[in-house]
N, C-alpha and C positions, 0 to 999 in steps of 0.2 A: 622803414628799411628802404632805402634807395630801389628804384625800378628804373631797368635801361629797356631799349627796344633793339628788335634785332629782325633785319628785313626779310628773313626766311624762315622757313619751321623749324625748331628746335626739337631734338629727342634727348633721351635721359643717357648719360654716360658721355655726351658728346664733350669737346672740348674745342670752344671758336676763340679766336683772339678778339680781342675787344679792341675799337676803331680808336685812333689817339685820341680825339677828345674825350670818350667814354674812361680810357686808361686815364689820363691827366687827371682827370673828374675824380677817379677811385684813389689814386697813389697821392698827388698832389694835393688837390683841393681837401677831399675828407681825409686823409692819413689812414688810408686803411692798409693794412699789412695782409698779407698772405694769409690765407683761410677764412677771412671774412667773408660773410653771406650777403647776398643782395638778390635781388628779383628780375628776373629777363622776361619780357614778354614778346612773343615772336609774331611772324605777318600772319598766323590763325587765330591769333588773339587768346592762346593760350599763355598762361603765366607761369613760370619755374623757378626754384629756388636755386641759385646759382652759387658756387664757392670760388672766390679770387683767387687766381696761381700766379706769379711772377715769376719770370726766367729772363734774367738777363736784361734787357731794355723793352721788354713784350710782357704784354698782360693778359690772362685769358681768363675764361669763365669755364667753369666746369660743371656741367648742368647735372644738379641731384633728383630732382625730383617735381614733378608737376604740383602746383600747387590747386588745389579744389575752390576756386572762387569764382562768383558770377555777380558781373558787375551791372546786368541786366537790371531794370527796374521791375519790380514784381507787377505793375499794373502796366496797362500799355496808356501809350500819351499819345496824342493827336494835337499837334501844333496849327491853329490856323491864324493866319495874319489879315 
């Protein structure tokens, strides 16, 4: 599942306009249709499930629900050079 990044915090039921590059990737490259699901990560590091909404020449992400995923390692690692 594709994941895109948003530079501000996201909230459930928010509808955000996708930037031109992300919209082109969704619609032209991946050939996604309205209703396709994808992941959105926000500036706080939270990941959400989003639905693609198409209106005329614009693409939007409707934020559906948070995904409870932890990308942190289970052990503490110290790297020394």
